[in-house]
C-alpha positions as CSV (number, residue, x, y, z in Angstrom):
1,M,47.4,-38.8,-6.1
2,P,46.5,-35.1,-6.5
3,D,45.5,-33.1,-3.5
4,I,41.7,-32.6,-3.6
5,D,41.8,-29.2,-1.9
6,Y,44.3,-28.0,-4.5
7,L,42.1,-29.3,-7.3
8,L,39.0,-27.7,-5.9
9,E,40.8,-24.4,-5.6
10,K,41.9,-24.6,-9.2
11,V,38.3,-25.5,-10.2
12,S,37.2,-22.3,-8.5
13,E,39.7,-20.3,-10.4
14,K,38.7,-21.9,-13.7
15,T,35.0,-21.2,-12.9
16,R,35.8,-17.5,-12.3
17,I,37.4,-17.1,-15.7
18,G,34.8,-19.2,-17.5
19,D,37.2,-22.1,-18.4
20,V,34.6,-24.9,-18.6
21,R,37.0,-27.4,-20.3
22,G,39.6,-26.7,-17.5
23,C,36.9,-27.3,-14.8
24,I,35.9,-30.6,-16.4
25,D,39.5,-31.8,-16.6
26,L,40.2,-30.9,-12.9
27,L,36.9,-32.4,-11.7
28,E,37.7,-35.6,-13.6
29,K,41.1,-35.7,-11.9
30,A,39.6,-35.1,-8.5
31,L,37.0,-37.9,-9.0
32,A,39.8,-40.3,-10.2
33,S,41.7,-39.6,-7.0
34,L,38.8,-39.9,-4.6
35,P,37.2,-43.3,-4.0
36,R,33.5,-43.0,-3.3
37,E,33.9,-44.8,0.0
38,Q,36.5,-42.3,1.3
39,N,34.2,-39.3,1.2
40,P,30.8,-40.1,-0.3
41,E,29.4,-36.5,0.1
42,L,32.4,-34.9,-1.6
43,W,32.3,-37.6,-4.3
44,A,28.6,-36.8,-5.0
45,I,29.2,-33.0,-5.0
46,L,32.1,-33.5,-7.5
47,H,29.7,-35.5,-9.8
48,Q,27.2,-32.7,-9.5
49,M,29.8,-30.1,-10.4
50,L,31.0,-32.2,-13.3
51,A,27.5,-32.6,-14.6
52,I,26.9,-28.9,-14.5
53,S,30.3,-28.3,-16.3
54,V,29.7,-30.9,-18.9
55,A,26.2,-29.6,-19.6
56,C,27.7,-26.1,-20.2
57,D,30.6,-27.3,-22.3
58,P,30.5,-25.6,-25.7
59,L,33.0,-28.3,-27.0
60,G,32.2,-31.8,-28.0
61,D,29.0,-33.4,-29.1
62,P,25.9,-31.8,-27.4
63,A,24.1,-35.1,-27.3
64,D,27.1,-36.8,-25.6
65,N,27.5,-33.9,-23.1
66,I,23.8,-34.2,-22.1
67,E,24.1,-38.0,-21.7
68,R,27.2,-37.6,-19.6
69,A,25.5,-34.9,-17.4
70,I,22.5,-37.1,-16.8
71,L,24.8,-40.0,-15.6
72,D,26.7,-37.7,-13.3
73,Y,23.5,-36.2,-11.8
74,E,22.2,-39.7,-11.2
75,Q,25.4,-40.7,-9.5
76,A,25.3,-37.7,-7.3
77,L,21.7,-38.5,-6.3
78,E,22.8,-41.9,-5.1
79,I,24.4,-40.1,-2.1
80,L,22.7,-36.7,-2.0
81,T,19.4,-38.0,-0.7
82,R,16.4,-35.8,0.1
83,E,16.6,-36.7,3.8
84,A,20.3,-35.9,4.2
85,F,20.7,-33.0,1.9
86,P,17.2,-31.6,1.0
87,E,18.3,-28.4,-0.7
88,V,21.2,-29.9,-2.7
89,W,18.9,-32.9,-3.6
90,A,16.2,-30.5,-4.9
91,T,18.7,-28.5,-6.9
92,T,20.2,-31.7,-8.4
93,Q,16.7,-33.0,-9.2
94,Y,16.0,-29.7,-11.0
95,N,19.2,-29.9,-12.9
96,L,18.5,-33.5,-13.9
97,A,15.1,-32.5,-15.1
98,T,16.6,-29.7,-17.2
99,A,19.0,-32.2,-18.7
100,Y,16.2,-34.5,-19.7
101,R,14.2,-31.6,-21.1
102,S,17.2,-30.8,-23.3
103,R,18.0,-34.4,-24.1
104,I,18.6,-35.1,-27.8
105,R,18.7,-38.9,-27.7
106,G,15.7,-41.0,-27.0
107,E,12.0,-40.5,-27.5
108,R,11.0,-36.8,-27.0
109,A,7.8,-37.7,-25.1
110,E,9.7,-40.1,-22.8
111,N,12.4,-37.4,-22.1
112,L,9.8,-34.9,-21.3
113,E,8.0,-37.3,-19.0
114,R,11.3,-37.9,-17.1
115,A,11.9,-34.2,-17.0
116,I,8.5,-33.6,-15.4
117,Q,9.0,-36.3,-12.8
118,H,12.3,-34.7,-11.7
119,Y,10.8,-31.2,-11.8
120,E,8.0,-32.4,-9.6
121,K,10.5,-34.0,-7.2
122,A,12.3,-30.7,-7.0
123,L,9.2,-28.8,-6.0
124,P,8.9,-27.8,-2.3
125,R,6.5,-30.1,-0.6
126,S,5.2,-27.4,1.7
127,R,2.6,-26.3,-0.8
128,P,0.3,-28.7,-2.7
129,L,-0.1,-28.2,-6.4
130,R,-3.3,-26.2,-7.1
131,P,-5.2,-25.8,-10.3
132,S,-4.2,-22.9,-12.5
133,P,-6.5,-19.9,-12.0
134,R,-6.5,-19.3,-15.7
135,T,-7.3,-22.8,-16.9
136,G,-8.6,-24.5,-13.9
137,R,-6.4,-27.6,-14.6
138,E,-3.9,-29.3,-12.4
139,P,-0.3,-28.5,-13.5
140,S,0.5,-32.1,-14.1
141,T,-2.6,-32.4,-16.4
142,I,-1.2,-29.6,-18.6
143,W,2.2,-31.2,-18.6
144,Q,0.7,-34.5,-19.7
145,Q,-1.0,-32.8,-22.6
146,L,2.3,-31.2,-23.6
147,I,3.9,-34.6,-23.6
148,H,1.2,-36.0,-25.8
149,A,1.5,-33.0,-28.2
150,A,5.2,-33.4,-28.4
151,S,4.9,-37.1,-29.3
152,G,2.4,-36.2,-32.1
153,A,-0.7,-37.3,-30.3
154,S,-3.6,-34.9,-30.3
155,V,-4.1,-32.6,-27.3
156,R,-7.3,-33.3,-25.4
157,R,-9.1,-30.2,-24.3
158,T,-11.1,-30.4,-21.1
């Protein structure tokens, strides 16, 4: 069983030199040696770090990399709740939204809809969404029109 602290130190070194593949290998080893129940928060952070690394991996199939990143972000969010870790939760929601926006598999409109849902979750709740001064429309209305346009439907002008 590898020492988690040693693996994290090595991940940090690999990150500094831009060795994405090395980071992925070390994070996988760390996750294999750390049961979720032993340290749920660290387990979730490792999944988040793995998702970021996999999403940036220039090797392998881009579609597979995005799918894997989505799964790792979702696993991280099982532990990293909004109540317990608000900033990390929001960042993970944002990263998950970006992964859905970039997703190659599945229906484009559905992927964009999921991306919007996660982007909206990542928004700070201290300020309500306001209509755009330029268009007078609510942001979600504009986003919905973009989804319809991406799926081949006509864009409704209001």
